[in-house]
PDB file of N, CA, C and O in Angstrom:
ATOM      1  N   MET A   1       1.959 -11.121   6.033  1.00  0.00           N
ATOM      2  CA  MET A   1       1.261  -9.999   5.585  1.00  0.00           C
ATOM      3  C   MET A   1       1.543  -8.424   5.380  1.00  0.00           C
ATOM      4  O   MET A   1       0.971  -7.543   4.738  1.00  0.00           O
ATOM      5  N   ILE A   2       2.486  -8.457   6.070  1.00  0.00           N
ATOM      6  CA  ILE A   2       3.427  -6.765   5.187  1.00  0.00           C
ATOM      7  C   ILE A   2       3.376  -6.770   3.755  1.00  0.00           C
ATOM      8  O   ILE A   2       3.253  -5.837   2.962  1.00  0.00           O
ATOM      9  N   GLN A   3       3.473  -7.778   3.612  1.00  0.00           N
ATOM     10  CA  GLN A   3       3.738  -7.492   2.092  1.00  0.00           C
ATOM     11  C   GLN A   3       2.888  -7.179   1.411  1.00  0.00           C
ATOM     12  O   GLN A   3       2.929  -6.205   0.659  1.00  0.00           O
ATOM     13  N   LEU A   4       1.578  -8.252   1.593  1.00  0.00           N
ATOM     14  CA  LEU A   4       0.013  -8.112   1.028  1.00  0.00           C
ATOM     15  C   LEU A   4      -0.540  -6.905   1.106  1.00  0.00           C
ATOM     16  O   LEU A   4      -1.402  -6.515   0.319  1.00  0.00           O
ATOM     17  N   LEU A   5      -0.102  -6.264   2.017  1.00  0.00           N
ATOM     18  CA  LEU A   5      -0.306  -4.638   2.538  1.00  0.00           C
ATOM     19  C   LEU A   5       0.324  -3.477   1.540  1.00  0.00           C
ATOM     20  O   LEU A   5      -0.004  -2.372   1.107  1.00  0.00           O
ATOM     21  N   MET A   6       1.423  -4.399   1.439  1.00  0.00           N
ATOM     22  CA  MET A   6       2.079  -3.043   0.783  1.00  0.00           C
ATOM     23  C   MET A   6       1.650  -3.343  -1.088  1.00  0.00           C
ATOM     24  O   MET A   6       1.608  -2.557  -2.034  1.00  0.00           O
ATOM     25  N   GLN A   7       1.425  -4.637  -1.005  1.00  0.00           N
ATOM     26  CA  GLN A   7       0.990  -4.700  -2.492  1.00  0.00           C
ATOM     27  C   GLN A   7      -0.096  -3.927  -2.847  1.00  0.00           C
ATOM     28  O   GLN A   7      -0.144  -3.108  -3.765  1.00  0.00           O
ATOM     29  N   ASN A   8      -1.177  -4.308  -1.877  1.00  0.00           N
ATOM     30  CA  ASN A   8      -2.377  -3.547  -2.168  1.00  0.00           C
ATOM     31  C   ASN A   8      -2.665  -2.178  -2.231  1.00  0.00           C
ATOM     32  O   ASN A   8      -3.758  -1.798  -2.653  1.00  0.00           O
ATOM     33  N   GLU A   9      -1.541  -1.164  -1.744  1.00  0.00           N
ATOM     34  CA  GLU A   9      -1.050  -0.094  -1.841  1.00  0.00           C
ATOM     35  C   GLU A   9      -0.620   0.377  -3.244  1.00  0.00           C
ATOM     36  O   GLU A   9      -0.882   1.467  -3.754  1.00  0.00           O
ATOM     37  N   LEU A  10       0.176  -0.760  -3.841  1.00  0.00           N
ATOM     38  CA  LEU A  10       0.443  -0.109  -4.936  1.00  0.00           C
ATOM     39  C   LEU A  10      -0.833  -0.190  -6.401  1.00  0.00           C
ATOM     40  O   LEU A  10      -1.045   0.499  -7.399  1.00  0.00           O
ATOM     41  N   TYR A  11      -1.568  -1.717  -5.662  1.00  0.00           N
ATOM     42  CA  TYR A  11      -2.706  -1.625  -6.598  1.00  0.00           C
ATOM     43  C   TYR A  11      -3.855  -0.706  -6.983  1.00  0.00           C
ATOM     44  O   TYR A  11      -4.587  -0.578  -7.964  1.00  0.00           O
ATOM     45  N   ILE A  12      -3.654   0.068  -5.417  1.00  0.00           N
ATOM     46  CA  ILE A  12      -5.037   1.327  -5.716  1.00  0.00           C
ATOM     47  C   ILE A  12      -3.806   2.279  -6.040  1.00  0.00           C
ATOM     48  O   ILE A  12      -4.150   3.322  -6.595  1.00  0.00           O
ATOM     49  N   SER A  13      -2.383   2.132  -5.799  1.00  0.00           N
ATOM     50  CA  SER A  13      -2.177   4.033  -6.355  1.00  0.00           C
ATOM     51  C   SER A  13      -2.288   3.645  -8.140  1.00  0.00           C
ATOM     52  O   SER A  13      -2.736   4.582  -8.802  1.00  0.00           O
ATOM     53  N   LYS A  14      -1.967   2.522  -8.842  1.00  0.00           N
ATOM     54  CA  LYS A  14      -2.203   2.229 -10.201  1.00  0.00           C
ATOM     55  C   LYS A  14      -3.280   2.114 -10.775  1.00  0.00           C
ATOM     56  O   LYS A  14      -3.297   2.194 -12.003  1.00  0.00           O
ATOM     57  N   LEU A  15      -4.657   1.861  -9.935  1.00  0.00           N
ATOM     58  CA  LEU A  15      -6.400   2.216 -10.109  1.00  0.00           C
ATOM     59  C   LEU A  15      -6.268   3.808 -10.078  1.00  0.00           C
ATOM     60  O   LEU A  15      -6.848   4.351 -11.019  1.00  0.00           O
ATOM     61  N   TYR A  16      -5.691   4.571  -9.282  1.00  0.00           N
ATOM     62  CA  TYR A  16      -6.103   5.673  -9.251  1.00  0.00           C
ATOM     63  C   TYR A  16      -5.220   7.012 -10.193  1.00  0.00           C
ATOM     64  O   TYR A  16      -5.510   8.208 -10.220  1.00  0.00           O
ATOM     65  N   GLU A  17      -3.728   6.072 -11.126  1.00  0.00           N
ATOM     66  CA  GLU A  17      -3.492   6.632 -12.210  1.00  0.00           C
ATOM     67  C   GLU A  17      -4.312   6.473 -13.361  1.00  0.00           C
ATOM     68  O   GLU A  17      -4.419   7.365 -14.202  1.00  0.00           O
ATOM     69  N   VAL A  18      -5.047   5.098 -13.456  1.00  0.00           N
ATOM     70  CA  VAL A  18      -5.679   5.293 -14.138  1.00  0.00           C
ATOM     71  C   VAL A  18      -7.102   5.990 -14.216  1.00  0.00           C
ATOM     72  O   VAL A  18      -7.703   6.181 -15.274  1.00  0.00           O
ATOM     73  N   TYR A  19      -7.571   6.352 -12.933  1.00  0.00           N
ATOM     74  CA  TYR A  19      -8.911   7.012 -13.321  1.00  0.00           C
ATOM     75  C   TYR A  19      -8.307   8.651 -13.867  1.00  0.00           C
ATOM     76  O   TYR A  19      -8.841   9.414 -14.672  1.00  0.00           O
ATOM     77  N   ALA A  20      -6.868   8.845 -13.008  1.00  0.00           N
ATOM     78  CA  ALA A  20      -6.916   9.937 -13.934  1.00  0.00           C
ATOM     79  C   ALA A  20      -6.378  10.311 -15.317  1.00  0.00           C
ATOM     80  O   ALA A  20      -6.290  11.397 -15.892  1.00  0.00           O
ATOM     81  N   ASN A  21      -6.008   8.915 -15.708  1.00  0.00           N
ATOM     82  CA  ASN A  21      -6.190   9.257 -17.322  1.00  0.00           C
ATOM     83  C   ASN A  21      -7.504   9.313 -17.684  1.00  0.00           C
ATOM     84  O   ASN A  21      -7.712   9.853 -18.770  1.00  0.00           O
ATOM     85  N   ARG A  22      -8.502   8.884 -17.046  1.00  0.00           N
ATOM     86  CA  ARG A  22      -9.999   8.323 -17.307  1.00  0.00           C
ATOM     87  C   ARG A  22     -10.653   9.770 -17.414  1.00  0.00           C
ATOM     88  O   ARG A  22     -11.459  10.027 -18.309  1.00  0.00           O
ATOM     89  N   PHE A  23     -10.303  10.616 -16.544  1.00  0.00           N
ATOM     90  CA  PHE A  23     -11.152  11.812 -15.859  1.00  0.00           C
ATOM     91  C   PHE A  23      -9.948  12.514 -15.542  1.00  0.00           C
ATOM     92  O   PHE A  23      -9.196  12.360 -14.579  1.00  0.00           O
ATOM     93  N   PRO A  24      -9.854  13.680 -16.949  1.00  0.00           N
ATOM     94  CA  PRO A  24      -8.771  14.652 -17.037  1.00  0.00           C
ATOM     95  C   PRO A  24      -8.386  16.057 -15.973  1.00  0.00           C
ATOM     96  O   PRO A  24      -7.443  16.520 -15.331  1.00  0.00           O
ATOM     97  N   ASP A  25     -10.134  16.399 -16.372  1.00  0.00           N
ATOM     98  CA  ASP A  25     -10.665  17.577 -15.159  1.00  0.00           C
ATOM     99  C   ASP A  25     -10.249  17.132 -13.698  1.00  0.00           C
ATOM    100  O   ASP A  25     -10.289  18.021 -12.847  1.00  0.00           O
ATOM    101  N   LYS A  26      -9.910  16.047 -13.357  1.00  0.00           N
ATOM    102  CA  LYS A  26      -9.684  15.566 -11.707  1.00  0.00           C
ATOM    103  C   LYS A  26      -8.177  15.260 -11.862  1.00  0.00           C
ATOM    104  O   LYS A  26      -7.655  15.377 -10.753  1.00  0.00           O
ATOM    105  N   LYS A  27      -7.239  14.899 -12.843  1.00  0.00           N
ATOM    106  CA  LYS A  27      -5.863  14.054 -12.992  1.00  0.00           C
ATOM    107  C   LYS A  27      -5.455  14.655 -11.893  1.00  0.00           C
ATOM    108  O   LYS A  27      -5.436  13.778 -11.029  1.00  0.00           O
ATOM    109  N   GLU A  28      -5.038  15.893 -11.335  1.00  0.00           N
ATOM    110  CA  GLU A  28      -4.198  16.479 -10.387  1.00  0.00           C
ATOM    111  C   GLU A  28      -4.989  15.710  -9.019  1.00  0.00           C
ATOM    112  O   GLU A  28      -4.380  15.238  -8.060  1.00  0.00           O
ATOM    113  N   PHE A  29      -5.843  15.713  -9.117  1.00  0.00           N
ATOM    114  CA  PHE A  29      -6.297  15.227  -7.651  1.00  0.00           C
ATOM    115  C   PHE A  29      -6.321  13.651  -7.780  1.00  0.00           C
ATOM    116  O   PHE A  29      -6.164  13.054  -6.715  1.00  0.00           O
ATOM    117  N   TRP A  30      -6.478  12.944  -8.824  1.00  0.00           N
ATOM    118  CA  TRP A  30      -6.363  11.269  -8.839  1.00  0.00           C
ATOM    119  C   TRP A  30      -4.600  11.200  -8.844  1.00  0.00           C
ATOM    120  O   TRP A  30      -4.251  10.132  -8.341  1.00  0.00           O
ATOM    121  N   LEU A  31      -3.630  11.896  -9.198  1.00  0.00           N
ATOM    122  CA  LEU A  31      -2.362  11.715  -9.407  1.00  0.00           C
ATOM    123  C   LEU A  31      -1.799  12.492  -7.695  1.00  0.00           C
ATOM    124  O   LEU A  31      -0.692  12.122  -7.305  1.00  0.00           O
ATOM    125  N   LYS A  32      -2.386  13.250  -7.021  1.00  0.00           N
ATOM    126  CA  LYS A  32      -1.734  13.457  -5.697  1.00  0.00           C
ATOM    127  C   LYS A  32      -1.955  11.762  -4.604  1.00  0.00           C
ATOM    128  O   LYS A  32      -1.106  11.282  -3.853  1.00  0.00           O
ATOM    129  N   ILE A  33      -3.387  11.203  -4.901  1.00  0.00           N
ATOM    130  CA  ILE A  33      -3.471  10.297  -3.726  1.00  0.00           C
ATOM    131  C   ILE A  33      -2.960   8.832  -4.580  1.00  0.00           C
ATOM    132  O   ILE A  33      -3.074   7.745  -4.014  1.00  0.00           O
ATOM    133  N   SER A  34      -2.551   8.906  -5.596  1.00  0.00           N
ATOM    134  CA  SER A  34      -1.771   7.743  -6.071  1.00  0.00           C
ATOM    135  C   SER A  34      -0.290   7.890  -5.617  1.00  0.00           C
ATOM    136  O   SER A  34       0.422   6.893  -5.738  1.00  0.00           O
ATOM    137  N   GLU A  35       0.206   8.941  -5.145  1.00  0.00           N
ATOM    138  CA  GLU A  35       1.267   9.448  -4.787  1.00  0.00           C
ATOM    139  C   GLU A  35       1.363   8.981  -3.264  1.00  0.00           C
ATOM    140  O   GLU A  35       2.318   8.504  -2.651  1.00  0.00           O
ATOM    141  N   GLU A  36       0.526   9.168  -2.999  1.00  0.00           N
ATOM    142  CA  GLU A  36       0.135   8.967  -1.205  1.00  0.00           C
ATOM    143  C   GLU A  36       0.323   7.429  -0.955  1.00  0.00           C
ATOM    144  O   GLU A  36       1.071   6.875  -0.150  1.00  0.00           O
ATOM    145  N   GLU A  37      -0.647   6.828  -1.957  1.00  0.00           N
ATOM    146  CA  GLU A  37      -0.516   4.988  -1.849  1.00  0.00           C
ATOM    147  C   GLU A  37       0.843   4.357  -1.938  1.00  0.00           C
ATOM    148  O   GLU A  37       1.176   3.316  -1.371  1.00  0.00           O
ATOM    149  N   LYS A  38       1.794   5.312  -2.928  1.00  0.00           N
ATOM    150  CA  LYS A  38       3.055   4.873  -2.869  1.00  0.00           C
ATOM    151  C   LYS A  38       3.916   5.279  -1.654  1.00  0.00           C
ATOM    152  O   LYS A  38       4.992   4.774  -1.334  1.00  0.00           O
ATOM    153  N   TYR A  39       3.322   6.181  -1.094  1.00  0.00           N
ATOM    154  CA  TYR A  39       4.237   6.643   0.636  1.00  0.00           C
ATOM    155  C   TYR A  39       3.776   5.617   0.824  1.00  0.00           C
ATOM    156  O   TYR A  39       4.494   4.618   0.867  1.00  0.00           O
ATOM    157  N   HIS A  40       2.422   5.555   0.993  1.00  0.00           N
ATOM    158  CA  HIS A  40       1.769   4.074   2.193  1.00  0.00           C
ATOM    159  C   HIS A  40       2.745   3.214   2.108  1.00  0.00           C
ATOM    160  O   HIS A  40       3.329   2.799   3.110  1.00  0.00           O
ATOM    161  N   ALA A  41       3.099   2.765   0.628  1.00  0.00           N
ATOM    162  CA  ALA A  41       3.887   1.730   0.337  1.00  0.00           C
ATOM    163  C   ALA A  41       5.288   1.461   0.868  1.00  0.00           C
ATOM    164  O   ALA A  41       5.757   0.390   1.254  1.00  0.00           O
ATOM    165  N   ARG A  42       6.007   2.981   0.790  1.00  0.00           N
ATOM    166  CA  ARG A  42       7.533   2.963   1.047  1.00  0.00           C
ATOM    167  C   ARG A  42       7.285   2.681   2.781  1.00  0.00           C
ATOM    168  O   ARG A  42       8.167   1.989   3.289  1.00  0.00           O
ATOM    169  N   ALA A  43       6.129   3.173   3.754  1.00  0.00           N
ATOM    170  CA  ALA A  43       6.046   3.039   4.831  1.00  0.00           C
ATOM    171  C   ALA A  43       5.717   1.485   5.319  1.00  0.00           C
ATOM    172  O   ALA A  43       6.020   1.380   6.508  1.00  0.00           O
ATOM    173  N   LEU A  44       5.412   0.765   5.003  1.00  0.00           N
ATOM    174  CA  LEU A  44       5.142  -0.457   4.794  1.00  0.00           C
ATOM    175  C   LEU A  44       5.875  -1.251   4.343  1.00  0.00           C
ATOM    176  O   LEU A  44       5.772  -2.428   4.687  1.00  0.00           O
ATOM    177  N   LYS A  45       7.068  -0.741   3.218  1.00  0.00           N
ATOM    178  CA  LYS A  45       8.485  -1.867   3.534  1.00  0.00           C
ATOM    179  C   LYS A  45       9.331  -1.471   4.568  1.00  0.00           C
ATOM    180  O   LYS A  45      10.035  -2.375   5.019  1.00  0.00           O
ATOM    181  N   LEU A  46       9.443  -0.482   5.015  1.00  0.00           N
ATOM    182  CA  LEU A  46      10.359   0.554   6.285  1.00  0.00           C
ATOM    183  C   LEU A  46       9.621  -0.183   7.254  1.00  0.00           C
ATOM    184  O   LEU A  46      10.468  -0.657   8.011  1.00  0.00           O
ATOM    185  N   LEU A  47       8.304  -0.582   7.686  1.00  0.00           N
ATOM    186  CA  LEU A  47       8.148  -1.305   9.008  1.00  0.00           C
ATOM    187  C   LEU A  47       8.067  -2.514   8.329  1.00  0.00           C
ATOM    188  O   LEU A  47       7.191  -3.100   8.966  1.00  0.00           O
ATOM    189  N   GLY A  48       8.470  -3.352   7.329  1.00  0.00           N
ATOM    190  CA  GLY A  48       8.469  -4.859   7.356  1.00  0.00           C
ATOM    191  C   GLY A  48      10.214  -5.297   7.490  1.00  0.00           C
ATOM    192  O   GLY A  48      10.628  -6.420   7.777  1.00  0.00           O
ATOM    193  N   ASP A  49      11.002  -4.160   7.217  1.00  0.00           N
ATOM    194  CA  ASP A  49      12.405  -3.914   7.524  1.00  0.00           C
ATOM    195  C   ASP A  49      12.473  -3.766   8.897  1.00  0.00           C
ATOM    196  O   ASP A  49      13.231  -4.554   9.461  1.00  0.00           O
ATOM    197  N   HIS A  50      11.853  -2.926   9.619  1.00  0.00           N
ATOM    198  CA  HIS A  50      12.255  -2.838  11.154  1.00  0.00           C
ATOM    199  C   HIS A  50      11.622  -4.223  11.631  1.00  0.00           C
ATOM    200  O   HIS A  50      12.222  -4.765  12.559  1.00  0.00           O
ATOM    201  N   ILE A  51      10.719  -4.742  11.228  1.00  0.00           N
ATOM    202  CA  ILE A  51      10.334  -6.120  11.953  1.00  0.00           C
ATOM    203  C   ILE A  51      10.926  -6.940  11.877  1.00  0.00           C
ATOM    204  O   ILE A  51      11.125  -7.597  12.899  1.00  0.00           O
ATOM    205  N   HIS A  52      11.738  -7.483  10.185  1.00  0.00           N
ATOM    206  CA  HIS A  52      12.453  -8.678  10.121  1.00  0.00           C
ATOM    207  C   HIS A  52      13.855  -7.965  10.683  1.00  0.00           C
ATOM    208  O   HIS A  52      14.739  -8.819  10.614  1.00  0.00           O
ATOM    209  N   ASN A  53      14.387  -6.694  11.220  1.00  0.00           N
ATOM    210  CA  ASN A  53      15.476  -6.454  11.792  1.00  0.00           C
ATOM    211  C   ASN A  53      15.170  -6.886  13.445  1.00  0.00           C
ATOM    212  O   ASN A  53      16.128  -6.901  14.217  1.00  0.00           O
ATOM    213  N   GLY A  54      14.440  -7.071  13.707  1.00  0.00           N
ATOM    214  CA  GLY A  54      13.695  -7.130  15.484  1.00  0.00           C
ATOM    215  C   GLY A  54      13.293  -6.149  15.815  1.00  0.00           C
ATOM    216  O   GLY A  54      12.653  -6.169  16.866  1.00  0.00           O
ATOM    217  N   LYS A  55      13.419  -5.145  15.277  1.00  0.00           N
ATOM    218  CA  LYS A  55      13.206  -3.304  15.816  1.00  0.00           C
ATOM    219  C   LYS A  55      11.914  -3.205  16.470  1.00  0.00           C
ATOM    220  O   LYS A  55      11.581  -2.591  17.484  1.00  0.00           O
ATOM    221  N   VAL A  56      11.238  -3.968  15.647  1.00  0.00           N
ATOM    222  CA  VAL A  56       9.477  -4.165  15.682  1.00  0.00           C
ATOM    223  C   VAL A  56       8.815  -5.216  16.230  1.00  0.00           C
ATOM    224  O   VAL A  56       9.025  -6.165  15.475  1.00  0.00           O
ATOM    225  N   LEU A  57       8.079  -5.588  17.199  1.00  0.00           N
ATOM    226  CA  LEU A  57       7.533  -6.650  17.305  1.00  0.00           C
ATOM    227  C   LEU A  57       5.903  -6.943  16.549  1.00  0.00           C
ATOM    228  O   LEU A  57       4.996  -6.142  16.781  1.00  0.00           O
ATOM    229  N   PHE A  58       5.735  -7.818  15.901  1.00  0.00           N
ATOM    230  CA  PHE A  58       4.255  -7.847  14.820  1.00  0.00           C
ATOM    231  C   PHE A  58       3.737  -9.081  15.367  1.00  0.00           C
ATOM    232  O   PHE A  58       4.317 -10.155  15.209  1.00  0.00           O
ATOM    233  N   ASN A  59       2.595  -8.941  16.041  1.00  0.00           N
ATOM    234  CA  ASN A  59       1.647  -9.657  16.289  1.00  0.00           C
ATOM    235  C   ASN A  59       0.938 -10.428  15.070  1.00  0.00           C
ATOM    236  O   ASN A  59      -0.083 -10.128  14.451  1.00  0.00           O
ATOM    237  N   GLN A  60       1.735 -11.422  14.938  1.00  0.00           N
ATOM    238  CA  GLN A  60       1.130 -11.976  13.523  1.00  0.00           C
ATOM    239  C   GLN A  60       0.115 -12.861  13.367  1.00  0.00           C
ATOM    240  O   GLN A  60      -0.154 -13.373  12.280  1.00  0.00           O
ATOM    241  N   THR A  61      -0.663 -13.150  14.717  1.00  0.00           N
ATOM    242  CA  THR A  61      -2.043 -13.792  15.026  1.00  0.00           C
ATOM    243  C   THR A  61      -2.897 -12.606  14.931  1.00  0.00           C
ATOM    244  O   THR A  61      -4.033 -13.072  15.016  1.00  0.00           O
ATOM    245  N   ARG A  62      -2.983 -11.473  14.816  1.00  0.00           N
ATOM    246  CA  ARG A  62      -3.590 -10.258  14.668  1.00  0.00           C
ATOM    247  C   ARG A  62      -4.493 -10.335  13.541  1.00  0.00           C
ATOM    248  O   ARG A  62      -5.717 -10.221  13.485  1.00  0.00           O
ATOM    249  N   PHE A  63      -3.047 -10.695  12.077  1.00  0.00           N
ATOM    250  CA  PHE A  63      -3.607 -10.717  11.013  1.00  0.00           C
ATOM    251  C   PHE A  63      -4.266 -12.152  10.223  1.00  0.00           C
ATOM    252  O   PHE A  63      -3.572 -13.103  10.584  1.00  0.00           O
ATOM    253  N   ASN A  64      -4.930 -12.430   9.650  1.00  0.00           N
ATOM    254  CA  ASN A  64      -5.018 -14.032   8.864  1.00  0.00           C
ATOM    255  C   ASN A  64      -4.758 -13.809   7.018  1.00  0.00           C
ATOM    256  O   ASN A  64      -5.650 -13.652   6.184  1.00  0.00           O
ATOM    257  N   PRO A  65      -3.497 -13.854   6.810  1.00  0.00           N
ATOM    258  CA  PRO A  65      -3.117 -13.522   5.954  1.00  0.00           C
ATOM    259  C   PRO A  65      -3.757 -14.684   4.942  1.00  0.00           C
ATOM    260  O   PRO A  65      -3.493 -14.181   3.850  1.00  0.00           O
ATOM    261  N   SER A  66      -4.445 -15.944   4.656  1.00  0.00           N
ATOM    262  CA  SER A  66      -5.423 -16.229   3.623  1.00  0.00           C
ATOM    263  C   SER A  66      -6.460 -15.516   3.686  1.00  0.00           C
ATOM    264  O   SER A  66      -6.891 -15.308   2.552  1.00  0.00           O
ATOM    265  N   ILE A  67      -7.228 -14.915   4.693  1.00  0.00           N
ATOM    266  CA  ILE A  67      -8.429 -14.291   3.909  1.00  0.00           C
ATOM    267  C   ILE A  67      -8.256 -13.264   2.926  1.00  0.00           C
ATOM    268  O   ILE A  67      -8.806 -13.145   1.832  1.00  0.00           O
ATOM    269  N   ALA A  68      -6.825 -12.052   3.874  1.00  0.00           N
ATOM    270  CA  ALA A  68      -6.719 -11.326   2.924  1.00  0.00           C
ATOM    271  C   ALA A  68      -6.144 -11.513   1.494  1.00  0.00           C
ATOM    272  O   ALA A  68      -5.890 -10.572   0.742  1.00  0.00           O
ATOM    273  N   ALA A  69      -5.907 -13.251   1.097  1.00  0.00           N
ATOM    274  CA  ALA A  69      -5.244 -13.467  -0.498  1.00  0.00           C
ATOM    275  C   ALA A  69      -6.354 -13.332  -1.067  1.00  0.00           C
ATOM    276  O   ALA A  69      -6.285 -13.173  -2.286  1.00  0.00           O
ATOM    277  N   ASN A  70      -7.490 -13.341  -0.551  1.00  0.00           N
ATOM    278  CA  ASN A  70      -8.768 -14.078  -1.044  1.00  0.00           C
ATOM    279  C   ASN A  70      -9.256 -13.037  -1.698  1.00  0.00           C
ATOM    280  O   ASN A  70     -10.328 -13.130  -2.297  1.00  0.00           O
TER     281      ASN A  70
END
């Protein structure tokens, strides 16, 4: 599930980069929030690492990955 969330953040970042190119008058804004999405992805990766190492417990029944993948 963490991997899917990470991937989603990176896709949104790329979308914002497209917006930055499409709307040059708001380019700075779109690039800023694109970077924020990349930060979110890095935070999720760190969370995933902590889960993998047993530092954080993750309730896997809380989310249904099959719904998220559709």
